BAFI-3210 file (N, C-alpha, C; in Angstrom, 3 decimals, decimal comma, padded with zeros to 6 digits):
// residues 246
n [1|2|3|4|5|6|7|8|9|10|11|12|13|14|15|16|17|18|19|20|21|22|23|24|25|26|27|28|29|30|31|32|33|34|35|36|37|38|39|40|41|42|43|44|45|46|47|48|49|50|51|52|53|54|55|56|57|58|59|60|61|62|63|64|65|66|67|68|69|70|71|72|73|74|75|76|77|78|79|80|81|82|83|84|85|86|87|88|89|90|91|92|93|94|95|96|97|98|99|100|101|102|103|104|105|106|107|108|109|110|111|112|113|114|115|116|117|118|119|120|121|122|123|124|125|126|127|128|129|130|131|132|133|134|135|136|137|138|139|140|141|142|143|144|145|146|147|148|149|150|151|152|153|154|155|156|157|158|159|160|161|162|163|164|165|166|167|168|169|170|171|172|173|174|175|176|177|178|179|180|181|182|183|184|185|186|187|188|189|190|191|192|193|194|195|196|197|198|199|200|201|202|203|204|205|206|207|208|209|210|211|212|213|214|215|216|217|218|219|220|221|222|223|224|225|226|227|228|229|230|231|232|233|234|235|236|237|238|239|240|241|242|243|244|245|246]
n.u [-024,068|-021,916|-018,725|-016,761|-016,820|-016,779|-014,401|-012,192|-013,221|-014,027|-011,564|-010,362|-012,181|-012,115|-009,573|-008,079|-009,564|-009,764|-011,083|-011,980|-009,829|-008,142|-009,923|-010,489|-007,920|-007,395|-009,181|-008,078|-005,566|-006,352|-007,516|-005,461|-005,221|-005,420|-007,136|-010,236|-011,415|-014,401|-015,666|-013,371|-012,570|-010,503|-008,424|-007,890|-008,329|-007,404|-004,684|-003,666|-003,914|-002,237|000,195|000,671|001,468|-000,473|-002,019|-003,893|-006,836|-008,626|-011,863|-013,369|-015,581|-015,185|-013,173|-011,661|-011,407|-009,946|-007,550|-006,599|-006,304|-004,267|-002,201|-001,936|-001,058|001,415|002,766|003,020|004,596|003,706|002,032|-001,137|-003,776|-005,891|-009,107|-011,407|-014,893|-018,263|-019,959|-022,404|-022,361|-019,973|-017,099|-014,343|-013,066|-011,977|-011,738|-011,941|-010,526|-011,328|-013,629|-014,300|-016,327|-015,914|-016,852|-019,528|-020,006|-021,994|-024,186|-024,647|-026,291|-029,326|-031,820|-033,906|-033,394|-030,838|-029,379|-029,681|-028,451|-025,802|-025,078|-025,294|-023,266|-021,087|-021,155|-020,307|-017,643|-016,492|-014,534|-015,422|-016,347|-015,064|-014,958|-017,247|-017,239|-018,425|-019,324|-021,817|-023,304|-025,657|-029,104|-029,047|-029,797|-028,916|-030,337|-032,862|-033,403|-032,066|-029,208|-026,089|-023,078|-020,714|-018,317|-016,296|-013,473|-010,891|-007,501|-005,424|-002,436|-002,767|-005,455|-008,695|-011,107|-014,486|-016,991|-020,350|-023,528|-026,636|-029,363|-031,662|-034,057|-035,578|-037,934|-039,661|-038,312|-035,989|-033,804|-031,203|-030,381|-027,638|-026,564|-023,665|-022,125|-019,391|-017,221|-014,607|-012,215|-009,996|-006,633|-007,127|-009,473|-011,825|-014,714|-015,284|-017,632|-018,445|-020,695|-021,926|-023,647|-024,801|-026,272|-027,544|-028,502|-030,009|-029,970|-031,716|-031,087|-032,166|-033,049|-030,628|-029,586|-031,524|-031,246|-028,640|-028,908|-030,764|-029,219|-027,515|-025,510|-024,020|-023,682|-023,931|-022,978|-023,698|-022,382|-022,051|-019,927|-016,520|-014,909|-016,310|-018,484|-021,933|-024,793|-026,855|-029,596|-028,262|-026,062|-023,821|-022,813|-023,020|-021,557|-020,673|-020,188|-019,974|-020,186|-019,306|-021,319|-021,394]
n.v [-005,568|-004,439|-003,372|-002,996|-001,138|001,175|001,444|003,141|005,784|005,597|005,291|007,777|009,456|008,698|008,156|009,761|009,780|009,741|009,560|007,253|005,602|005,549|004,634|001,940|001,000|001,158|-000,810|-003,050|-003,174|-003,730|-006,219|-007,866|-009,146|-011,814|-009,783|-009,600|-008,002|-006,949|-006,269|-004,979|-003,262|-000,922|-001,254|000,697|000,752|-001,811|-001,859|000,251|-000,822|-003,043|-001,794|-001,067|-003,383|-005,328|-008,456|-008,944|-009,993|-009,460|-009,406|-009,180|-008,636|-007,494|-007,673|-005,584|-003,806|-005,359|-005,641|-003,015|-002,740|-004,588|-003,357|-001,058|-002,183|-003,219|-000,849|000,167|-001,700|-003,917|-006,904|-008,069|-010,286|-010,895|-011,801|-013,164|-012,790|-012,841|-011,135|-012,106|-014,812|-016,660|-018,614|-018,924|-020,766|-020,145|-018,349|-015,099|-012,731|-010,149|-008,759|-006,577|-004,129|-001,634|001,777|001,891|-000,652|-002,577|-001,471|-002,457|-004,573|-005,436|-006,385|-007,851|-010,576|-010,783|-009,310|-010,912|-013,286|-012,399|-011,504|-013,869|-015,361|-013,769|-014,010|-016,625|-016,340|-014,842|-015,020|-016,668|-014,310|-012,422|-009,447|-007,666|-005,021|-002,033|000,689|003,063|005,465|007,964|008,665|011,521|013,344|015,185|017,699|016,278|014,974|016,857|017,824|018,114|019,695|018,700|019,643|017,917|017,601|016,613|016,646|015,426|015,342|017,213|017,145|017,830|016,713|016,740|015,841|015,258|014,801|013,033|012,375|009,994|009,132|006,319|005,825|003,798|001,409|001,955|002,679|004,379|005,863|006,873|008,723|009,239|011,727|012,032|014,310|014,959|017,238|017,732|018,735|019,753|021,064|019,720|018,175|015,146|012,778|010,341|007,903|006,672|004,464|004,085|002,153|002,112|000,750|002,168|002,482|002,394|003,258|001,488|-000,605|-001,681|-002,591|-004,561|-006,385|-007,343|-008,524|-010,507|-012,294|-013,295|-011,664|-009,771|-007,321|-004,816|-001,751|001,514|004,280|007,821|008,861|008,426|008,807|007,965|009,366|010,136|008,752|010,781|012,889|014,516|013,146|012,084|009,704|006,241|004,323|001,153|-001,463|-004,890|-007,927|-011,201|-014,211|-016,639]
n.w [-024,791|-027,221|-027,138|-029,014|-031,163|-029,720|-028,411|-029,070|-028,762|-026,077|-024,749|-025,238|-023,914|-021,184|-020,283|-018,544|-016,266|-012,804|-010,398|-009,036|-008,518|-006,187|-004,287|-005,098|-004,939|-002,170|-001,246|-002,503|-001,306|001,315|000,987|000,252|-002,129|-004,652|-007,207|-008,885|-011,692|-013,123|-016,328|-017,432|-019,424|-021,071|-019,377|-017,457|-014,601|-013,820|-014,654|-013,169|-010,565|-010,857|-011,185|-008,627|-007,511|-007,276|-007,921|-010,682|-012,328|-015,239|-016,483|-019,576|-022,225|-024,773|-027,616|-028,749|-026,621|-024,793|-026,211|-026,156|-023,416|-022,951|-024,373|-022,816|-020,409|-021,262|-021,908|-019,364|-018,256|-016,748|-015,603|-016,444|-016,185|-018,727|-019,551|-021,830|-021,565|-020,248|-017,746|-016,979|-017,184|-016,281|-015,461|-013,743|-012,294|-009,855|-006,708|-005,250|-002,961|-003,367|-005,521|-008,130|-009,815|-011,464|-012,420|-013,540|-014,605|-014,067|-015,225|-017,680|-017,546|-018,461|-017,767|-015,155|-015,004|-016,190|-014,335|-012,035|-012,925|-013,289|-010,680|-009,220|-010,479|-009,809|-007,015|-006,747|-007,172|-005,207|-002,368|000,762|003,134|001,664|-000,449|-002,493|-004,691|-006,197|-008,418|-009,432|-011,592|-010,558|-011,429|-012,696|-015,186|-018,152|-020,431|-022,503|-025,811|-027,312|-029,179|-027,700|-026,570|-024,294|-023,457|-024,227|-025,893|-027,998|-029,008|-031,428|-032,881|-035,797|-035,809|-034,559|-032,294|-031,522|-029,237|-029,338|-027,769|-027,729|-025,855|-024,528|-022,153|-020,843|-018,790|-017,833|-018,329|-017,027|-018,557|-020,276|-023,267|-025,054|-027,694|-029,515|-031,339|-033,123|-034,087|-036,168|-037,056|-039,558|-040,618|-043,083|-042,804|-043,182|-041,863|-040,341|-039,478|-037,034|-035,661|-032,631|-030,384|-027,070|-024,606|-021,332|-018,142|-015,467|-011,807|-008,634|-005,190|-003,125|-004,639|-005,502|-003,028|-002,369|-004,511|-004,006|-001,446|-002,080|-003,467|-001,630|-000,545|002,115|004,809|003,504|002,166|001,210|-000,225|-000,935|-002,225|-003,321|-001,226|000,905|001,902|002,949|001,222|-000,610|-001,829|-003,585|-004,421|-006,907|-007,536|-006,736|-004,439|-003,691|-001,366|-000,405|001,497|000,505|000,016|002,665]
ca.u [-023,509|-020,621|-017,922|-015,684|-016,867|-016,653|-013,137|-011,355|-013,860|-013,983|-010,216|-010,156|-013,046|-011,937|-008,187|-007,565|-010,486|-009,007|-011,863|-012,229|-008,644|-007,656|-010,924|-010,267|-006,588|-007,533|-009,820|-007,124|-004,550|-006,956|-007,821|-004,234|-005,232|-005,597|-008,366|-010,935|-012,182|-015,421|-015,767|-012,073|-012,429|-009,168|-007,414|-007,583|-008,243|-006,568|-003,271|-003,314|-003,710|-001,054|001,384|000,868|001,887|-001,624|-002,274|-005,219|-007,455|-009,675|-012,838|-013,845|-016,095|-014,827|-011,822|-010,964|-011,070|-008,857|-006,312|-006,132|-005,850|-002,960|-001,239|-001,710|-000,226|002,770|003,387|003,319|005,506|003,104|001,257|-002,537|-004,402|-007,128|-009,879|-012,673|-016,018|-019,439|-020,221|-023,667|-022,165|-018,548|-016,576|-012,886|-012,514|-011,214|-012,450|-011,082|-010,886|-011,941|-014,156|-014,734|-016,979|-015,871|-017,240|-020,837|-020,007|-023,264|-025,240|-024,842|-027,228|-030,509|-033,068|-033,798|-032,749|-029,411|-028,814|-029,625|-027,423|-024,486|-024,787|-025,041|-021,928|-020,123|-021,146|-019,515|-016,224|-016,013|-014,203|-016,200|-015,811|-014,470|-015,700|-017,649|-017,326|-018,731|-019,920|-022,788|-023,736|-027,055|-029,836|-029,163|-029,531|-028,990|-031,498|-033,126|-033,969|-031,286|-027,789|-025,360|-021,639|-020,471|-016,941|-015,343|-012,715|-009,583|-006,623|-004,375|-001,744|-003,447|-006,894|-009,480|-012,330|-015,527|-018,001|-021,679|-024,399|-028,097|-029,723|-033,075|-034,270|-036,792|-038,127|-040,325|-037,297|-034,787|-032,748|-030,825|-029,653|-026,843|-025,960|-022,473|-021,746|-017,967|-016,830|-013,166|-011,818|-008,610|-005,857|-007,725|-010,712|-012,980|-015,256|-015,720|-018,459|-018,815|-021,850|-021,926|-024,792|-024,561|-027,452|-027,242|-029,650|-029,662|-030,468|-032,002|-030,284|-032,725|-033,051|-029,300|-029,490|-032,388|-030,606|-027,503|-029,408|-031,444|-028,222|-026,709|-024,498|-024,337|-022,906|-023,982|-022,787|-023,866|-021,859|-022,333|-018,674|-015,419|-014,283|-017,139|-019,545|-023,273|-025,542|-027,924|-030,258|-027,323|-024,926|-023,715|-022,305|-023,397|-020,365|-021,245|-019,381|-020,747|-019,473|-019,818|-021,997|-020,509]
ca.v [-004,353|-004,685|-002,161|-002,959|000,109|002,306|001,373|004,310|006,924|005,352|005,562|009,228|010,109|008,349|007,789|010,557|009,727|009,244|009,685|005,985|004,750|005,368|003,810|000,527|000,654|000,895|-002,114|-004,078|-003,283|-004,380|-007,624|-008,624|-009,690|-011,191|-009,040|-009,817|-006,846|-007,252|-005,158|-004,317|-002,221|-000,711|-001,513|001,878|000,386|-003,008|-001,529|001,063|-001,729|-003,863|-000,951|-001,045|-004,707|-006,211|-009,478|-008,598|-010,650|-008,614|-010,057|-008,177|-009,322|-006,850|-007,931|-004,314|-003,259|-006,171|-005,289|-001,733|-002,987|-005,250|-002,325|-000,201|-002,941|-003,288|000,473|000,346|-002,783|-004,756|-008,037|-008,201|-011,412|-010,439|-012,985|-012,881|-013,365|-012,035|-011,257|-012,812|-016,275|-016,939|-019,533|-018,895|-021,845|-019,565|-017,369|-013,958|-011,946|-008,898|-008,657|-005,199|-003,796|-000,167|002,682|001,607|-001,913|-003,293|-000,801|-003,200|-005,663|-004,672|-006,961|-008,477|-011,885|-010,575|-008,895|-012,087|-014,204|-011,832|-011,490|-015,253|-015,725|-013,029|-014,611|-017,869|-016,012|-014,106|-015,894|-016,420|-013,165|-011,483|-008,222|-007,262|-003,558|-001,456|002,022|003,379|006,852|008,118|009,219|012,970|013,442|016,489|017,887|015,194|015,337|017,902|017,524|019,059|019,521|018,751|020,015|016,858|017,923|015,969|017,043|014,452|015,901|018,378|016,885|018,151|015,918|017,199|014,820|015,761|013,713|013,131|011,394|009,680|008,350|005,490|005,642|002,528|000,353|002,473|002,665|005,642|005,656|008,035|008,690|010,079|012,220|012,311|015,139|015,179|018,232|017,530|019,917|020,276|021,762|018,867|017,523|013,767|012,383|008,956|007,838|005,512|004,433|003,385|002,005|001,696|000,552|002,813|001,819|003,151|002,784|000,322|-001,693|-002,289|-003,354|-005,737|-007,341|-007,969|-009,406|-011,652|-013,242|-013,801|-010,734|-009,199|-006,147|-003,925|-000,337|002,399|005,625|008,782|009,345|007,471|009,060|007,331|010,244|009,545|008,812|011,772|013,255|015,222|012,287|011,796|008,348|005,277|003,496|000,031|-002,617|-005,939|-009,161|-012,336|-015,261|-017,532]
ca.w [-025,377|-027,839|-027,009|-029,992|-031,925|-028,807|-027,683|-029,306|-028,106|-024,632|-024,261|-025,254|-022,932|-019,771|-019,980|-017,432|-015,126|-011,660|-009,163|-008,349|-008,433|-004,814|-003,594|-005,387|-004,425|-000,729|-001,083|-002,924|-000,258|002,486|000,688|000,042|-003,480|-005,960|-007,471|-010,149|-012,167|-014,119|-017,256|-017,275|-020,429|-021,633|-018,356|-016,649|-013,185|-013,659|-014,783|-012,000|-009,437|-011,127|-010,946|-007,171|-007,096|-007,085|-008,928|-011,198|-013,473|-015,789|-017,368|-020,525|-023,412|-026,034|-028,113|-028,951|-025,309|-024,223|-026,912|-025,616|-022,044|-023,028|-024,778|-021,646|-019,471|-021,813|-021,751|-017,945|-017,886|-015,716|-016,107|-016,072|-016,878|-019,373|-019,905|-022,508|-020,840|-019,958|-016,317|-016,741|-017,224|-016,369|-014,456|-013,823|-011,484|-008,742|-005,888|-005,003|-001,777|-003,809|-006,884|-008,348|-011,084|-011,450|-013,493|-014,146|-015,356|-013,891|-015,984|-018,921|-017,257|-018,864|-017,260|-013,841|-015,170|-016,411|-013,050|-011,162|-013,444|-013,015|-009,246|-008,801|-010,955|-008,982|-005,676|-006,804|-007,339|-004,033|-001,251|001,981|003,858|000,718|-000,743|-003,840|-004,685|-007,503|-008,385|-010,469|-011,516|-010,194|-012,574|-012,865|-016,613|-018,786|-021,312|-023,434|-027,103|-027,970|-029,346|-026,869|-026,401|-022,858|-023,186|-024,576|-027,094|-027,992|-030,105|-031,740|-034,034|-036,369|-035,843|-033,366|-032,213|-030,594|-028,977|-029,016|-027,320|-027,800|-024,830|-024,310|-020,938|-020,903|-017,354|-017,521|-018,356|-016,374|-019,559|-020,912|-024,517|-025,412|-029,019|-029,610|-032,653|-032,947|-035,229|-036,241|-038,048|-039,932|-041,012|-044,319|-042,473|-043,443|-040,682|-040,574|-038,327|-036,760|-034,768|-031,748|-029,476|-025,809|-023,750|-019,964|-017,265|-014,204|-010,600|-007,424|-004,061|-002,431|-005,616|-005,428|-001,780|-002,455|-005,421|-003,337|-000,384|-002,692|-003,960|-000,524|-000,050|003,428|005,221|002,346|002,476|000,057|000,026|-001,994|-002,791|-003,188|000,073|001,926|002,386|002,907|-000,029|-000,481|-003,083|-004,455|-004,783|-008,333|-007,678|-005,711|-004,229|-002,930|-000,966|000,260|001,776|-000,263|000,779|003,432]
c.u [-022,120|-019,830|-016,832|-015,647|-016,649|-015,277|-012,300|-011,924|-013,771|-012,620|-009,932|-010,950|-012,566|-010,507|-007,656|-008,509|-009,793|-009,834|-011,921|-010,971|-008,196|-008,637|-010,652|-008,871|-006,634|-008,147|-008,858|-006,047|-005,096|-007,198|-006,568|-004,136|-005,266|-006,978|-008,922|-011,698|-013,130|-015,621|-014,501|-011,812|-011,032|-008,088|-007,071|-007,393|-007,292|-005,087|-002,815|-003,043|-002,454|000,223|001,687|001,249|000,764|-001,714|-003,713|-005,598|-008,598|-010,555|-013,433|-014,320|-015,601|-013,378|-011,024|-010,547|-009,918|-007,536|-005,746|-005,631|-004,477|-001,880|-000,922|-000,801|001,219|003,486|003,802|004,256|004,991|002,343|-000,156|-003,101|-005,753|-007,856|-011,138|-013,823|-017,068|-019,783|-021,531|-023,476|-020,680|-018,143|-015,067|-012,242|-011,694|-012,119|-011,443|-011,496|-011,534|-012,347|-014,689|-015,395|-017,051|-016,614|-018,453|-020,914|-021,348|-024,407|-025,434|-025,622|-028,615|-031,826|-032,815|-033,097|-031,255|-028,721|-028,655|-028,536|-026,025|-024,153|-024,560|-023,666|-020,854|-020,005|-020,316|-018,018|-015,657|-015,710|-015,143|-015,558|-015,143|-015,422|-016,024|-017,878|-017,582|-019,245|-020,800|-023,064|-025,229|-027,787|-030,100|-028,802|-029,656|-030,218|-031,629|-033,637|-033,256|-029,850|-027,005|-023,874|-021,341|-019,000|-015,912|-014,722|-011,327|-008,789|-005,520|-003,695|-002,435|-004,957|-007,550|-010,770|-013,244|-016,586|-019,298|-022,561|-025,860|-028,625|-031,236|-033,195|-035,607|-037,105|-038,747|-039,329|-036,058|-033,578|-032,463|-029,981|-028,957|-026,252|-024,814|-022,231|-020,314|-017,467|-015,330|-012,859|-010,331|-007,924|-006,405|-009,028|-011,967|-013,402|-015,757|-016,419|-018,603|-019,904|-021,782|-023,123|-024,459|-025,861|-027,024|-028,541|-029,290|-030,437|-030,877|-031,272|-030,861|-032,902|-031,718|-029,172|-030,320|-031,773|-029,468|-027,961|-030,044|-030,465|-027,184|-025,631|-024,960|-023,457|-022,799|-023,851|-022,869|-023,390|-022,154|-021,093|-017,607|-014,643|-015,129|-018,234|-020,915|-023,920|-026,750|-028,569|-029,299|-026,151|-024,964|-023,241|-022,772|-022,235|-020,732|-020,172|-020,278|-019,858|-020,137|-020,501|-021,005|-020,392]
c.v [-004,654|-003,377|-002,062|-001,629|001,341|002,408|002,633|005,535|006,788|005,707|007,065|009,907|009,912|007,985|008,517|010,570|009,047|009,135|008,400|005,202|004,505|004,532|002,326|000,084|000,363|-000,472|-003,246|-004,269|-004,030|-005,861|-008,479|-009,269|-011,218|-010,559|-009,443|-008,551|-007,296|-006,035|-004,325|-003,252|-002,139|-000,738|-000,339|001,527|-000,789|-002,671|-000,656|000,168|-002,572|-003,066|-000,828|-002,420|-005,692|-007,202|-009,315|-009,495|-009,759|-009,387|-008,986|-008,861|-008,757|-007,137|-006,636|-003,702|-004,043|-005,852|-003,982|-001,897|-003,639|-004,254|-001,397|-000,899|-003,008|-001,953|000,708|-000,731|-003,573|-005,889|-007,981|-009,369|-010,955|-011,639|-012,565|-013,510|-012,334|-012,217|-011,969|-014,321|-016,552|-017,865|-019,594|-019,993|-021,356|-018,609|-016,316|-013,243|-010,617|-009,021|-007,246|-005,065|-002,271|000,482|002,186|000,280|-002,643|-002,643|-001,419|-004,490|-005,058|-005,191|-007,550|-009,821|-011,746|-010,153|-010,085|-013,053|-013,691|-011,893|-012,895|-015,728|-015,030|-013,664|-015,881|-017,594|-015,187|-015,111|-015,636|-015,299|-012,138|-010,353|-008,112|-005,757|-003,051|-000,039|002,217|004,870|006,902|008,874|010,725|013,258|014,886|016,594|016,739|015,757|016,470|017,415|018,571|018,678|019,709|018,983|018,965|017,163|017,317|016,454|016,006|014,928|017,165|018,230|017,212|017,343|016,489|016,117|015,495|014,580|014,072|012,017|011,246|008,754|007,622|005,056|004,297|001,373|000,720|002,358|004,093|005,300|006,952|007,814|009,694|010,441|012,741|013,006|015,433|016,121|018,080|018,833|020,541|021,019|020,955|018,168|016,135|013,283|010,874|008,970|006,553|005,612|003,576|003,346|001,479|001,569|001,135|002,192|002,856|002,499|001,506|-000,864|-002,432|-003,144|-004,631|-006,803|-008,081|-008,934|-010,662|-012,694|-013,594|-012,884|-010,105|-007,964|-005,131|-002,475|000,470|003,789|006,514|009,400|008,281|007,695|008,530|008,208|009,618|009,692|009,725|012,028|013,892|014,362|011,961|010,375|007,519|004,295|002,393|-000,990|-003,613|-007,147|-010,326|-013,355|-016,163|-018,873]
c.w [-025,925|-027,862|-028,075|-030,738|-031,051|-028,158|-027,849|-028,601|-026,589|-024,055|-024,212|-024,136|-021,501|-019,382|-018,747|-016,229|-013,953|-010,374|-008,352|-007,996|-006,996|-003,986|-003,832|-004,943|-002,933|-000,481|-001,451|-001,869|000,956|002,240|000,601|-001,330|-003,472|-006,135|-008,825|-010,495|-013,265|-015,014|-017,235|-018,327|-020,992|-020,559|-017,458|-015,182|-012,987|-013,695|-013,613|-010,792|-009,636|-010,886|-009,454|-006,635|-006,868|-008,240|-009,414|-012,367|-013,948|-016,748|-018,279|-021,807|-024,737|-026,421|-028,220|-027,617|-024,679|-024,901|-026,361|-024,177|-022,040|-023,425|-023,604|-020,636|-019,961|-021,669|-020,302|-017,407|-016,686|-016,397|-015,549|-016,866|-017,407|-019,964|-020,665|-021,729|-020,515|-018,487|-016,007|-016,657|-017,391|-015,231|-014,624|-012,995|-010,320|-007,971|-005,437|-003,726|-002,126|-005,266|-007,051|-009,720|-011,172|-012,614|-014,287|-014,899|-015,247|-014,658|-017,366|-018,692|-017,402|-018,315|-015,873|-013,950|-015,379|-015,114|-012,115|-011,614|-013,097|-011,529|-008,704|-009,253|-010,123|-007,602|-005,646|-006,891|-006,193|-002,924|-000,077|002,797|002,967|000,375|-002,226|-003,795|-006,096|-007,318|-009,607|-010,441|-011,198|-011,303|-012,488|-014,322|-017,107|-019,673|-022,306|-024,755|-027,804|-028,116|-028,571|-026,791|-024,922|-022,541|-023,514|-025,929|-026,967|-029,197|-030,243|-033,013|-034,503|-036,372|-034,501|-033,423|-031,145|-030,476|-028,572|-028,648|-027,504|-026,910|-024,713|-023,100|-021,057|-019,471|-017,007|-017,464|-017,539|-017,301|-019,997|-022,135|-024,892|-026,793|-029,051|-031,072|-032,519|-034,204|-035,172|-037,390|-038,327|-040,297|-042,286|-044,076|-042,704|-042,149|-041,060|-039,319|-038,259|-035,691|-033,959|-030,801|-028,260|-025,019|-022,388|-019,178|-015,901|-013,039|-009,549|-006,253|-003,436|-003,367|-005,566|-004,168|-001,846|-003,363|-004,737|-002,248|-000,961|-003,214|-002,890|-000,004|001,265|003,671|004,077|002,806|001,196|000,450|-001,172|-002,597|-002,601|-001,897|001,219|002,487|002,234|001,537|000,181|-001,838|-004,079|-004,920|-006,272|-008,597|-006,494|-005,587|-003,239|-002,603|-000,242|000,485|001,017|000,635|001,498|002,739]
res [x|x|x|x|x|x|x|x|x|x|x|x|x|x|x|x|x|x|x|x|x|x|x|x|x|x|x|x|x|x|x|x|x|x|x|x|x|x|x|x|x|x|x|x|x|x|x|x|x|x|x|x|x|x|x|x|x|x|x|x|x|x|x|x|x|x|x|x|x|x|x|x|x|x|x|x|x|x|x|x|x|x|x|x|x|x|x|x|x|x|x|x|x|x|x|x|x|x|x|x|x|x|x|x|x|x|x|x|x|x|x|x|x|x|x|x|x|x|x|x|x|x|x|x|x|x|x|x|x|x|x|x|x|x|x|x|x|x|x|x|x|x|x|x|x|x|x|x|x|x|x|x|x|x|x|x|x|x|x|x|x|x|x|x|x|x|x|x|x|x|x|x|x|x|x|x|x|x|x|x|x|x|x|x|x|x|x|x|x|x|x|x|x|x|x|x|x|x|x|x|x|x|x|x|x|x|x|x|x|x|x|x|x|x|x|x|x|x|x|x|x|x|x|x|x|x|x|x|x|x|x|x|x|x|x|x|x|x|x|x|x|x|x|x|x|x]
***
């Protein structure tokens, strides 16, 4: 998945998302750092951790996303090491007490082979006894086959931007494709539309546990919230921690 075309929309949508930050900060504090973040995006989590004094390396394949992450780090006056790379095949020549993949990063692994390749690469980068932590949204989808507005509206200067989505779920592949129609109304009243497409692969709870065990991870814990509550049918997020292979 190439996020270059989605970087601007992504930043507007999730810049103020805070639900996961304290969870990953607690893990970083407990690990003592340094921390490796996979799918660092525009640096929302990496920069937050760096502002707390954590040494962070962020792996991110998108040039546009890394540029935005670097700009965010500069605005916050912190240093984050941003590395181009794909989580399916990377070798940083180092191991970390904490590796994280926040905010659905693993949902860009579309096949069993890609999942296995990524988890094996991750396992090689977790120190013995170290922690791998990530979160995924659970498959509670809105109406399919209709264009809908979910309350995402941004105002920059005199321009207003509304984000509409059209979603299709492919159950056999466990894929969900979301098309974004981004309508920007300028001061002249003219609406200009851009179109972006995002495909993600969703997971079930026991599938996640089996994948981790198959690649040598142990002490797997699945929670239904960032505060550590139990995972239930109503949970909107799957928050996972596991110990790396010995």
